[in-house]
C-alpha positions in Angstrom: 147.2 55.3 66.5 148.2 52.2 66.5 149.7 50.0 69.4 153.1 51.2 67.9 156.3 50.5 69.6 158.5 53.3 71.1 161.9 53.5 70.6 163.8 51.7 73.1 165.8 53.6 76.0 169.0 54.9 75.0 172.4 53.8 75.6 173.4 56.1 78.1 170.1 55.7 79.9 169.8 53.0 82.9 169.7 50.0 82.3 166.6 47.6 82.4 165.6 44.1 81.9 162.4 44.7 80.9 162.7 47.0 77.7 160.7 50.3 78.5 157.7 50.4 75.9 154.2 49.5 75.4 153.6 46.4 73.3 149.9 44.9 73.0 150.2 41.3 71.7 146.3 40.3 72.8 143.3 40.9 73.5 142.8 43.1 77.5 143.0 40.8 79.0 144.7 37.7 77.5 143.9 33.7 77.5 146.7 33.1 80.5 145.1 36.3 82.7 141.7 35.0 81.9 142.6 31.7 83.1 143.8 33.1 86.1 141.1 35.3 87.1 138.7 31.8 86.7 141.3 30.1 89.3 141.2 32.8 91.8 137.2 33.5 91.1 137.0 30.3 93.0 139.7 30.9 96.0 139.8 34.4 96.6 137.6 36.4 98.7 134.8 38.7 95.7 136.2 41.9 98.4 139.4 41.6 96.8 138.2 43.3 93.6 141.4 44.1 90.9 141.4 47.7 89.1 142.2 45.9 86.0 142.7 41.6 85.7 146.0 41.4 84.5 148.0 39.2 85.9 151.6 40.2 86.0 154.7 38.4 85.8 157.4 40.8 85.6 157.8 44.5 86.4 161.0 46.5 85.7 160.9 51.1 85.4 157.6 52.0 84.3 156.7 49.2 82.5 154.4 46.1 83.7 154.7 42.5 81.8 151.6 40.4 82.4 151.2 36.6 82.1 150.5 36.7 78.1 153.6 39.2 77.5 151.8 42.2 77.2 153.6 45.5 78.1 152.2 48.1 80.2 153.0 51.7 80.9 152.7 52.0 84.4 150.6 55.5 85.6 150.2 54.0 89.3 153.3 52.6 90.5 151.2 50.5 92.8 149.6 53.5 93.8 152.4 55.3 95.1 154.4 52.4 96.2 157.4 51.5 93.3 157.8 55.4 93.5 161.8 54.5 92.9 160.7 52.1 90.1 159.6 48.8 90.1 162.6 46.5 90.7 165.3 48.2 91.3 167.9 47.2 91.6 169.8 49.2 95.0 166.5 47.5 96.9 166.6 44.6 95.0 169.9 43.7 96.2 169.6 45.4 99.8 166.8 42.9 100.4 168.2 39.5 98.2 171.3 40.2 100.8 169.5 40.8 104.3 168.1 37.6 103.4 170.9 35.0 103.8 171.3 37.6 107.4 169.0 38.2 109.2 164.9 37.8 108.0 163.2 38.2 111.3 164.3 38.0 115.0 161.7 41.2 116.0 162.6 44.3 117.2 160.8 44.6 120.5 162.4 41.2 121.5 166.0 41.3 120.3 166.6 44.6 117.4 168.9 45.5 114.6 170.8 47.5 113.0 168.7 48.7 109.9 165.6 49.0 112.1 167.8 52.3 114.0 168.8 53.5 110.5 165.8 54.1 109.0 165.1 55.8 111.6 167.8 58.8 111.6 167.2 59.1 108.3 163.3 59.4 108.7 164.4 61.7 111.7 167.0 63.3 108.9 164.3 63.6 106.1 161.2 64.6 107.3 160.0 68.3 107.6 161.0 69.9 111.2 164.7 71.1 112.7 164.3 68.9 115.8 164.9 65.7 117.9 162.1 63.4 116.0 161.4 60.1 117.4 159.8 56.5 115.5 158.2 53.5 115.2 157.8 51.1 112.0 155.0 49.0 111.7 153.2 46.8 108.7 151.5 49.8 106.8 149.5 52.6 105.7 145.8 52.5 107.8 148.9 51.0 110.9 150.8 54.0 111.0 147.4 56.1 111.3 146.1 54.5 113.5 149.8 54.3 115.9 149.1 58.2 115.2 146.1 58.4 116.5 147.5 56.4 119.3 150.1 58.7 120.5 148.9 61.7 120.0 145.6 60.3 122.6 148.0 59.4 124.8 150.3 62.5 124.8 147.7 65.0 125.1 145.4 62.6 127.6 142.4 63.3 125.2 139.8 61.5 123.0 138.4 62.8 120.0 140.1 62.7 116.3 139.3 65.4 113.5 140.1 64.5 110.0 139.5 66.9 106.7 136.4 66.1 103.8 137.5 64.1 101.0 140.4 62.1 102.8 141.4 58.7 102.8 143.2 57.2 105.7 142.6 53.1 105.2 140.4 50.1 106.0 140.7 49.5 109.6 138.2 50.1 112.3 139.2 53.4 112.7 140.5 54.3 109.6 137.4 53.3 108.1 135.9 56.4 109.9 137.8 58.2 109.5 137.4 58.3 105.6 135.5 60.7 103.9 134.2 58.0 101.7 132.3 55.1 103.0 131.1 53.0 100.4 132.8 50.6 99.7 135.0 51.3 102.4 132.9 50.6 105.4 129.7 49.8 103.9 128.3 47.0 105.8 131.0 47.0 108.6 130.3 48.7 111.5 129.6 49.5 113.8 133.0 51.9 113.1 135.0 53.9 115.5 133.6 56.7 117.3 134.6 60.2 118.2 136.3 61.1 115.1 134.8 64.4 113.5 134.9 65.1 109.5 136.4 69.1 109.5 135.9 71.5 106.0 139.2 71.2 104.1 140.6 73.4 101.5 139.6 72.2 98.1 140.3 75.6 95.7 138.3 74.5 92.5 135.2 74.2 93.5 135.3 75.9 97.4 137.3 79.3 95.7 138.5 79.9 99.5 141.9 81.3 100.0 143.8 79.5 102.6 142.9 82.0 105.1 139.3 81.9 104.6 139.3 77.8 104.5 141.4 77.3 107.1 138.9 79.6 109.4 136.3 77.8 108.4 137.6 74.8 109.8 138.9 76.2 112.8 135.3 77.4 113.6 134.2 73.4 113.2 136.8 72.5 115.4 136.5 75.3 117.9 132.3 74.6 117.7 131.9 71.1 117.1 134.4 69.3 118.7 135.9 72.3 121.0 140.0 72.5 121.2 140.4 71.0 124.9 138.4 67.4 123.7 140.2 67.2 120.7 143.6 65.1 120.7 144.8 65.0 117.4 144.2 66.7 113.2 145.2 64.7 110.4 145.4 65.9 107.4 146.7 64.8 103.7 149.2 67.6 102.6 147.6 67.0 99.0 144.6 64.6 99.5 145.3 61.0 97.5 141.8 58.7 97.0 139.9 62.4 97.6 141.0 64.0 93.7 144.8 65.3 94.4 143.3 68.1 96.2 146.6 71.0 96.7 145.6 73.4 99.4 145.8 77.1 99.0 148.2 79.2 100.3 148.6 79.4 103.8 145.7 77.4 104.7 148.1 73.9 106.9 150.3 76.3 108.0 147.5 78.1 109.9 146.1 74.9 111.2 149.6 74.0 112.3 149.5 76.9 114.0 145.6 76.9 115.8 146.5 73.7 116.8 149.9 74.3 118.8 148.0 76.4 120.4 145.3 75.0 121.6 148.1 71.9 122.3 146.2 69.6 119.6 148.9 67.3 117.4 148.8 67.5 113.9 149.6 64.9 112.0 150.7 64.8 108.5 149.3 61.7 106.7 152.0 61.5 103.7 151.4 58.0 103.0 150.6 58.6 99.5 152.3 61.8 98.8 156.0 61.5 101.1 159.3 59.9 99.7 159.9 61.8 96.9 157.1 61.6 95.3 156.1 64.9 94.4 159.9 66.8 94.0 160.1 66.9 97.5 161.6 64.0 100.5 157.3 65.0 101.6 154.6 67.3 100.2 154.7 69.6 103.1 157.5 71.1 102.5 156.0 72.5 99.4 153.5 74.4 102.2 156.4 75.7 104.9 154.3 73.3 106.7 156.6 71.0 109.6 153.8 68.9 111.3 154.4 68.0 114.7 153.8 64.2 113.3 154.4 62.6 110.2 153.0 59.4 108.7 154.9 57.3 105.6 154.3 54.5 104.0 153.9 53.4 100.6 157.2 54.8 98.7 159.1 53.9 102.2 160.3 50.8 100.7 160.2 50.5 96.9 156.7 47.9 97.5 157.9 45.8 100.1 155.8 46.1 103.3 157.0 48.8 105.9 155.3 52.0 107.3 156.5 54.9 110.4 155.7 57.6 112.7 157.7 60.0 112.8 157.5 63.1 114.8 158.4 65.1 117.9 160.4 62.7 120.6 158.6 64.0 123.7 155.1 63.1 121.6 156.3 60.0 120.1 158.2 59.2 124.1 155.0 59.8 125.8 154.0 55.9 125.0 155.1 53.3 127.6 158.1 50.8 127.2 155.9 48.0 125.0 152.6 50.1 124.5 154.0 50.0 121.0 155.5 47.7 118.1 153.8 44.5 116.5 155.4 41.2 115.4 156.2 41.9 111.9 157.2 45.8 112.5 160.2 47.3 111.6 160.9 43.9 109.3 165.2 43.1 108.9 164.4 42.6 104.5 162.0 45.8 104.3 164.4 47.9 106.4 167.2 47.2 104.3 164.8 47.8 101.3 164.1 51.1 102.9 167.5 52.4 102.9 168.4 51.6 100.1 165.4 53.7 98.9 166.8 56.7 100.2 170.2 56.0 98.8 168.6 55.6 95.4 166.2 58.4 96.0 169.7 60.9 96.3 171.4 58.8 93.5 169.7 59.1 90.2 168.6 62.8 91.2 164.9 61.6 91.9 163.7 64.2 93.4 164.9 66.3 90.1 163.1 63.4 88.3 160.5 64.0 89.4 160.0 67.8 88.8 160.7 66.8 85.5 158.0 64.2 85.5 155.5 66.7 86.4 156.4 69.5 84.4 156.0 67.0 81.2 152.8 65.5 82.4 151.1 69.7 82.7 152.2 70.4 79.3 150.9 67.6 77.3 147.5 67.9 79.6 147.5 71.3 78.7 147.4 70.2 75.5 144.4 68.2 76.1 142.2 70.3 78.1 142.8 73.1 74.5 140.9 71.1 73.0 138.5 69.1 75.1 136.4 70.9 77.6 136.0 68.1 79.9 139.0 68.4 81.6 137.9 71.2 84.6 141.0 71.5 86.3 144.5 69.6 86.2 146.0 69.6 89.6 149.6 68.7 91.4 152.6 68.8 93.1 156.2 67.0 91.1 154.9 63.3 90.1 151.8 63.3 91.7 149.3 64.9 89.4 145.7 65.1 88.4 142.8 65.9 86.1 139.1 66.5 87.3 136.5 65.4 84.0 133.3 67.9 84.3 130.4 67.4 81.9 130.9 69.2 78.7 129.6 72.6 78.8 129.4 72.0 82.4 133.2 74.1 83.3 134.0 77.0 85.4 129.7 77.6 86.0 128.3 74.5 87.9 131.7 71.7 86.9 129.1 69.0 87.6 131.3 65.8 88.2 131.6 63.3 84.9 132.9 59.5 86.8 131.7 58.0 83.4 134.0 60.0 81.4 137.2 58.1 83.5 136.1 55.1 83.2 136.0 55.1 80.0 139.2 56.6 79.1 140.6 53.9 81.8 139.2 51.0 79.9 140.5 52.9 76.7 144.1 53.0 78.0 144.0 49.7 79.5 143.6 47.8 76.1 145.7 49.9 74.5 148.8 49.1 77.2 148.5 52.2 79.5 147.4 51.7 83.4 145.9 55.2 84.6 143.5 55.2 88.2 140.6 57.4 89.1 139.9 59.1 92.2 138.1 61.7 93.7 135.1 61.8 95.6 133.0 61.7 92.8 134.9 58.8 91.1 135.6 61.8 88.2 139.8 62.1 89.1 142.6 60.7 86.5 145.4 60.2 88.6 148.8 60.0 87.1 151.3 58.4 89.6 154.5 57.1 87.9 157.0 55.7 88.7 160.2 58.4 88.7 162.4 56.1 86.1 159.4 56.7 83.4 161.6 58.5 80.7 159.3 60.9 78.9 159.3 58.9 75.9 156.7 56.8 78.1 154.6 59.8 79.3 154.0 61.1 76.0 153.6 57.8 74.3 151.2 57.4 77.2 149.5 60.7 76.7 148.8 60.0 72.8 146.9 57.3 74.4 145.0 59.5 76.5 145.0 61.7 73.7 143.3 59.1 71.5 141.0 57.8 74.6 139.4 61.7 75.0 138.7 61.5 71.2 136.9 58.3 71.2 134.4 59.9 73.5 133.3 61.7 71.7 
């Protein structure tokens, strides 16, 4: 297949400032990107790496445009951040308007309505029919830190439990909470203590029912940690960096029941899976799970830095006045953008769009799986889909991870104008996190490039 353009959006479709099509007009990376990369090497820490060294000049809808004029179909959305679409019109306008009014006062000194409105929207849309309160912060890792801090204050306990294959951030505490040390924690110790890693539900590899997987997790918590010392259990309803594992039915509600029985705060890390990503506002809803605390970030403000801890009022109010907050947490501009994100989800019917995208991706990937036996499993919900790649011939037996195939596919796709991301503890998962503005035409075009990439693997 050649890099021909796919048809532009029809007149009835949303109006975009960038034509929604793939274009490859130079080598990847192009000359201007190479020039910028040379400048970067002199002044940016080597610890800050980039998956693809093309430098982006514009972005709109589901398309990234680099400084050389190449247009990439974006299946990453900044790792699930630009869920409503790059430079979504409502979000941009709301942020621009707020910039004219108030940029910063610090909510803990002189508050403003935008912070309150975001907290109201979070109380309305997070799972659970009870009184809720929120604190707004800057990033996902900061939300995790504050969630743990609040749970410890409420329970008076010290221990924190997480699940195998989890990822929670790059701060000192969250590095300790991650399952995979490298590269996130290598050489950065000593790490925070009192963090315990319990078995998770990974149906493709453990074959356990939700009840059996939960029993295994609970046994670990009771025997290794001890319920009386456990402040919180932090769980991603669909594990992100771990490889988009969808837990077996009943796993999460059973853990919540155990936590409630023993006075443990159960926290849903919805940083990657929340904000309409899976066809619901929060992925927890798919599992009938109503967590005590919910962590939001990434897609909440359309690309501006904002995160939140939302949960039961009695837990959130356990902290003393002045115990929570931060200089930039709940910045007025980011809050205005977040309000617009909630509006865009409703106005653009993005929950339904997520379901459309997921169905289109799964159907296309299932066709590829019939042809390429390296595809071990297709999984995910809504626009949070992944394929786990295994060594040829291992199929349903040993299922040996195949990270080389993932790396090759990502590199091939990049050269042909499509951006994919890897995931998984073993680096053998290819994930799909497009914005909810991506069209069927862009999805199909990206899958055609992926098909060619599989064929090139030989």
